[in-house]
N, C-alpha and C positions, 0 to 999 in steps of 0.2 A: 057658788057659795058667796054670801054677802060679806062685806068687810066686817060688819058686826059679828057675824058667825065666826069668821077667822080670828077676830080679836078675843072672842070668848074661848076659843081653843087655846090661844096663847096664854090667857089668864089661867086656864086649867093646868097647862104645862108648867107655868111658873109656880103655882101653888103646890103642885105635886113634887117638883124638883126641890122646893124649899123644905117640904116635909121630909123627903128622903135625905136631904142634906143635914137636917137636924139629927136624924138617926145616925148618920156617919160620925157626927161630932161626939157621940157617946163613946166611940172607940178611938177617936183621934188622939194621938200621943199617949195611948194606953197600951196595955198588954195585948198583942195581936198574935193569933195563930196564922202564920203565912204559909200558904200552899203554892206549889208550882204547877201550872196548867200544862197541857200537852204542847202548847206553842212556846213554852219556857217563860211565860209571863206570870207574875205573881197574882194571887187572889186571896182575899180575906173574908172572914165572916161578914164584915161590914158591906163588902161589895154585893154579896148574895142577898143579905137582908134588905139592902136599899133597893135592889132590882125587884125583889118580891113585893115590896111596898108599892113601887111604881106600877108594876103589872097588876096588882090588885085594884089600885085606883082606876086604871084604864079599863079593866074588865067590868068594874061596877058601873062606870059612867058611859062607856062606849063598848058594849059587849060584842058588837059585830066587827070591830076593828082588829086587825092583826097587830102583833107585837114582835119586834126583832130586838133582842138584847144581847149584850156581850156575854153574860154569864149563863143564860138559859136558852139561847138560840131563838128559833122562830116558832111562834104560835100563829098559824095562819088564821085569817079572818075571812070575811065575806068578799074581800078583794077590793073594797072601795077605798080603804085607807090603811096605812101601816104606821104604827108608832115605833120609833127607833130609840133605844135606851142604852146609855152607858152610865151605870150607877156611880162609878168613881173613875173618871178620866184622870189619869195620873196616879195610879195605885202606888207606884214607886215613891212618889212624893208623899202620899198619904202615909205609907209605912215609915218613911224617914221623919215624919213629923213636920214636913214642909207645907205651909198653908196655901198652896197654889193648885190643889186638886179641884175637880169640878164634877157636878152632876149635870149630865146632858140628856135632853129630851127633844125629839123632833117628830113631826108628823109629815109623812110622805103620802102624796096622792097615789092611789092604786096599791096593788100588791108589791112587796119589795122583799127580796131575799138577800140583799147585800150586793147585787149586781150593779154594773155601771148604769146610771140613769141621769137624765138632764137635771140640773140643779133647780130648774123651774118647777119641778114636782115637789120640792120641799115647801110645805105650806106654812109651817110655823116652827120655831125653835127657841130653846132657852139654854143658856150657860149660867150655872149658879155655882159660886165659890163659897162653900159653907164657912170656913174659918174667917173670911173677910166679910161675910154677909153681903156679897156683891152679885148682882144679877144683870145680865143683858138678855133681852128677848126681842122677838120680832114675829110678825105675820105678814104675808104678802099684801102689799098695798097699804099697810097700817103703820109703817115707820118702825124704828127700832127704839127700844126703851132701856134706860139704864137706871138701876136702883142701887144706891149705896149710902151708907151712913144716914139712913132715914130720909134721904132725898131722892126724888124721882125727876128725871130729865130725859130729853131726847138724846140718843146715842148718835154721834156723828164722827166720821173719819177725819183725819188730819188734812191740812192743805199743803203739805210738803210736795213740791212739784218737781224735785230733782233727786236722783239717786244719791248724788254727792251730798253727804251730810244727813241722809235719812237714818231713821231708827229702825233697825231690822232685828227680828228675833226668830228663833227656831227651837225645836225641842232638843236638838243634839247637834252641835257644830261638827263633832267628829264624824257623825253619820252623814251630814251634809257634804263635808269635804270628800268623803269616800264615794258617795253616790253621785254628787253633782260638783266635781272639782272646779269647773270653769265658773259656775255660779258662785261657789264659795269664795273663789279668788276675787270675783267682782265685789262681793259683799265686803271682804277683808280690805280691799283697796279703796272703796268709795263710801261705804257707810260711815256716818258720823258716830253711830253707836250700834254695837251688835252684842246681844245678850241671849241667854238660854231661858228666857221667861216663856217656857214652852207649853206643850199640850194645849188644852182649850184656853188656858189663861192668855196665851199669846194672841189668839183670835179675839178675845174680849178686849185686849189692849188696842188692837187695830180698830175695832168697831167703836171704841170710845176716844180715838184720836191720840192715844198716848204713845203708840208706836205706829210706824208707817207701813210695815209689812211683816207677815209671818209666813214661814216656809216649812213644809213637811215633805221630804222626798218619798217617804213611805208611810202609809196611813191605812186604817181599817174603817169600814163604813160607819160604825157606831161612834168612832172618834170625830167624825166630821159632819154627820147628818144635819145638825142644827146650824152649821156655820154659814152656808151660802145665803140663806134668807136673812140672817142677822147682819152679815157684812154688807150685803147688797142694799138692804133697807136702811143701813147707816150711811149709804152713799159710796160704798167701796166696790171692789171687784173681787170675785172669787173664781178660780179655775184650777185645773190640774197644772202640773209643770209642763205639760204638753200644750197648754193654752186652751184646753177644751172646757166648756161649761158643763161639766158632769161631776157627779160623785164618783170618784175613781180611787186609785191607789196612791195618789200624791195630791198635795194641795198647796196653793199659794193664795193668800188673802192680802190685799193691799188697799190703800186709799184710792186706788184707780189711777192716780197720776204717775206712779212709778212702776206700774204693773208690767208694761211692755218692755221697759228697760231691764227688768229682772228676768223676764222670760227669754230675752234675746240670747242669754248665755246658758240657758238650761239645756242639758243633754237630752231631755225628753221632748224638746220642741220638735214638732212634726214637719214644720215648713222651713 
């Protein structure tokens, strides 16, 4: 696949994510009928309608491609490519009226059912934050793009070279302390700033250089599928907390310079 073809796929993903994001804004801070799914996570009408919109757009443009989404599961394709969709990443934030939820779309090479795969198979990805009208996207070999406030620029990670004083974020510090106590203590002791600007927004902040690391000790495939290509094309590094370059059940994204220092205290580290 040529770089132009990959960038065309990125542009399609961005346009589709933005359209789905506009749909979610019709419900944001309004009256919501919230249901609880089997895994005890919340879901709203906006989640389902946004995923349906994205699925319809993909099916019309790329009818042979598979689709894996958080709300409606897997629709297998011909096996050449699979789109991975999270229509509202951060549904709890969305329900609470907090403007940091995201629409996530990624394209993975080959068939994908949510199993562990090398991050190199992620061809393109987009994070769109509808209430902020902020987008970060990337395609392999094409760089990372940041659009906000009507401006477009390259997305680049920070140059912070030491863990001491670094800006680190996670989705839930209580969960980090429970699952990764040594890593949490290291962050508490050395980080210059630690906040819960979590979910996909934390990874967007890494890719745009506003924080230096984002940590998730537990994660689902649709929550992270766009992230490796975005972080890596922005000059950073993405792995599991075991240090593997795969889409797995944990995630850490950094500017690359402090990655090993954080991994050194992870309980999931395999070496």
